[in-house]
N, C-alpha and C positions, 0 to 999 in steps of 0.2 A: 158473392163476399169478395171483398178486396183487401189487399195488404201488400205494403211496399217493402217489407223487409226482405233482403236477400239472404241473411243468416238465419239460423234457427234460434227461436226464443219464445219467452211467454206468449208474445201477441200472435206469432205465426201458429204456435200450438193451439191457441185458443180458437184461431179460424179453422184450422183444420179439424179439431175435436168438434166444433159446433156443426161444420160443414157435413162432417160424417153423420152425426146425429140427426140432423135436418133431413139429409138424404135418405137415411134409414127409416125415417118417419113418413117418407112418401113425397118430400118436397123435391122440386125440380131446381138445380142450381148448379152454378159455375163458381170457380174460385178464379179471381183476376189478380195476377201477380207477375214479377218479373220472370222472363224465361229461364234464367240461370239460377232462380232462388231455391233454397231448401224446400219452401212451401210448394213450388210447382213440382218438384220431385216427388215429394211424399204425397201429395195429393194425386199425382198420376198413380202411384203405387196402390193408393186407397181405391182408385177406380172412380175418381171425382173428375169431371171434365174441367180444363182450365182455359183462360183466355190470357195469353203471355205477350201481346204486341205492345204493350206499354211498359217502359222501364221503370216509371213511377220514382223518378230520382228527385232529391231535394236540390235546392239552389235555384239561382236565376238562369234558367235556360227557356227563354220566351218561346222560340220556334218549336222546340221539343214539347213544351207544355201545351200550346195550342194544338199541335198535331195530336197528342194524346186525349185532349178534351174531345176533339172530333172522333177519335177512335172509340173512346168510351161511349159516345152518343150512338154511333153506329152500331156498335155491339150490343147496346142495350135494347135499341131498337129491332135489331134482327132477331134477337132471342125473345122479344116481347116480354121482357123483364117487368115484373110487377114492382119489385123493391130492389134497390142496389144497397148493400150494407157495407159501409167503409169502417176501416180500423186505424188509419193513420193519416196525417195531414196531406201528404201528396195526393193519395187517391181520393181523399175527402174533397179537395179543391176541384179535382178533374170532374168527378161526380156530380158536385153541386152545379158548376158551370154548364155540364153537358145537359143536365135535366132542365135547367132554367133557360139556357140560351136556344136549345133545340126543341123546347117545349114538349119533352117527353111525359107519357102518362106515368113513367116509373117514379116511384116515391123514393126519397133518401133517408136512410137511417144510418146514424153515425154512432159507433161506440167509442167512448173515451176510456183508455186503459190506464193512463197514469194519474200521478197526483200533482202534477205541474198546474199552477194557476193559469186561466186563460185570460190574457190582456183584453179588455174591452175597447180596442181601437176600431176605427170604422170598418176595416175589412172583416174583422172577426164578428162584429155586429151583423153584418149582411150575412155572413157564413151561417151563423148559429140561428139567426132569425128568419131567413129567407131561403138560405142554400140547403138547410137541413130540414126534414119534416118532423123528425124525432130524435132525440138523443137518449143514448143508453149510458149509463156509468157503471163501473164494474164495482162500486161500493157505494153506500148511502153517504159515506164520510166525504166524498167528493161534491156533492150538491153545492156545499157553500163556496166552493170554488168557481162556480158559475153564476154567482149572484150579479144580477145586472144584464146578463146576457140572454137568459131564457127564463120564462115562467117555470115554476115548479111542476105544473101539470104536463108540460111537454118533456119532462125527463123521466126516464125509467131506470130502476136499478136492477142489473143482472149481473151476479157474480161470474167469473170465469169458471168454466166447469172443470171437472177433473176426468181424464179419459178412463173409461172403464177398466182398461187394462191394469191399471193401478189397484183396482179393487180385487183383482185376481191374486191368489196366493203365489208369490215369486220366491225362488230359493236364492239367497245370498251367498250360500256356500261357495260356489264356483268363483264368485268375485274375490272373496277372501283369500281363495286358494291362488289366484291370480296374484294378489298382492303378497302372497307368502306369510299371511298373518293367522293366527288360530281364531276359533270362534270366541275365545275369552277376551281377546284383545280390544280395548275400547276404541271404537271407530266412529268418527264424526265426519259429516260431508255437507258440501253445499253444491247445489246444481244451478247453474245460471251462467250468463255472459260474465266474462271477467272485465269488470268496469268498476271505477272508483265508487259510483253510488250503489254498487251491490255490496259493498262492505267486506269483501274477502280480507282486505289488510286487517280489519278488526278481528276477524276469525283467527287469523295468524297470531296476532298480539294475545288474544284469548288462549290460544293452544299453549303458549308458553306459561302461562298462569295455571291452566288446568293440569300440566304435568307435574306441578308440585305435589298434587293429590293423587293424580293418576299418570304416573310416568310413562306407561307404555302405550298411551293414547295416540292415535294417528288420524290425519285429517285428509281427505280427498276432495278435490275440486273438479267437478265436471262442467266442462264449458271452454268456450275460446273467447278471445278478447284482447284488446291492446295493452291490459293491464299485466299480462303475463310476465314479461321481464322484470316490471317493478316488484310484482309479488314474488317471483323467485329470489330477487335481490333482498327483499325484506325478511324472507324465511331465513336466507343465509345470515343476515344481520341478528336475527332473533335466535339463532342456533337451533332451529327446528327442522332444518332441511331433511334430515334423515327421517323425519316423521310425517313428512307431507308428500303427496303425490298430485301432480296436475296431469289430468287424464284427457284433456281436450274434449272435443265432441265424441259422444258415445251413443249408440243405438239401443244399449241394453239398460237405460236408466231404471226401469221397474226393479230389475236384479241388483243393480248397484244400490238403489233406494232400500230394498229389503235387507241387504247386509248391514246397513247402519244401525248404530246404537242410539245416535241422535243426528236428526237432520237440522241444518241451521239455516236460517234466513237473516243475513245482517245488514239488510238494506237500510240506507240512510234517508230515504224519501221518495224514490222512484215508484216502488211497488204500490198499485192500488188494491189488487185482488190476487195475491200470489198463487199462480198455479203450482208451484213448488211446494208450498205449504199444504195444500189440498193433496198433492200426489203422495207426500210422505204420511200424512193422516190417513189417507185411503188405504195405504200399504201397511197400516198398523205400526208406524215407526214413530218413536218419541220427537216432538217437535219444539225447538227454541227459536223464537222470531222476535225481531225488533218492532216496535210499534209505529209502523208506517201505514198509510192509507187506511184501508177498511179491515186491518188485521183482527180487530176485536169483533167484527162480524163473521169471522171465520173461526177463530180460537177463543174459548172460554178460558182466562187465565187461571192456571192451578187445576183445572177440570180435564181439559182436552190438550193442553200444552202449556208452555211457558211464555211469557211475553216480557221483553226487556227493552229499556230506552235505546234509541238508535245512537251509533257513535260512542258506545261506552263499552270498551273491551273488558273492564273488570266486571261489570254486571253480566255481561254475556258469559265470560269465564265461569261466573258463580252459578248461573242457571245451568249451564252444561255440566258443570261437576255435581250439582245436586241431582240432575238426571242421571248421571252415571253412577252415583253413589246408592241411589234408591231405586234399583231396578223394577221392583214390584209396583212402586208407585207409578213409574214411568210406563210400564206396561198397561196399568189400568187407565192412565190418561190417554195413551195410544189407542186402546181399544174403544173408548168413549168417542175419541176424535174420528175413529173409522166409521162407527155408526152415524155420526153427524154427516159425514161426507156422502154416505150412501143415500141418506134421506134428502140432503139439501142441494148437493152439488153434482149429482150423476149427469151423465150425457143426456139421458132421457128427460130429466128435470128441466136441464137448460134448453133442450130442443122444444120442449112443450111450452116454456116461458118465452122464448125467442119468437116462436111461431105466433103466439098471442100478441106480441108486441107488433109484428107485421100486420096482423088482421087489424088492429086498433088504427094504425097509420093509413091503412087503405080505406078504412071505414070513416076516417077523419074524427075519431073519437078519443077522449081521455080515459084514463083508469077511473 
């Protein structure tokens, strides 16, 4: 399994969770990633072997690119890999060319994680039709984005799994104590990289509106990113600085999630099968999310969580306020969401489904 991200995020978490589940199910695998990446470090901690000779950088670097294509081919041949599974564009191109140019027996599976449309130019037509043996999308809603690139029978749907540790009961009390707030203080939170398309600015704008009904509400943001300074400035402009905490990267996300009264996903279009949504629901935490990607394939609006339009702070504030105002209904929806996560998105379920995809591509069959 290969991924180019150096920082931690949903894609890297997906790769590690799936790799661990497949390993535990008895499959032999390696994670291919940059040597200085968070994925490399965490895979090592999990006892999963890594191949880190490729930097997998974007951009026009022809000498480095071709060197890494050869390195991919040599590694896949050395370990006698049956399948190489890529998750991002840099490693996808390297794997596709390595398998085809060096005539490897290895088959190439690609997972598309985001909801961006793929341009049907000649290079992508070759990549999707000849360089990839099978495509996996993390939500059924993504299939229309690939019209003209691949026939539907060559596309599988497999949502990102939720790590089993979020299904375990976590104690949010110590985190609230760290913040210096009581168990009664309304606490909302968002986990993810700080980026414009993640919608943290909309959460800050919503927080100002929420405080008219719930004046003690606090918001926490877990993650790093380029938007930090802009978000800090916006919090000051909105007058909510004293009710906001930017926590940076944290290792205790399950405990932080358990401490929340509402977990919020405010993305405006990048998320296809949000891991954060599944983590919150698995932990039994009420969820408010924007309608992006395959969110309706994860949340049943009004039954396991609340769904609002993206880019609309007023609607976001309304949904969060309603969740804070009716705690009994919020707990009921969260409990229903937790059961759905156990049944549909566990590590075991994901590993079983992914292994079945590998078997089909090796047999050359379709579902």
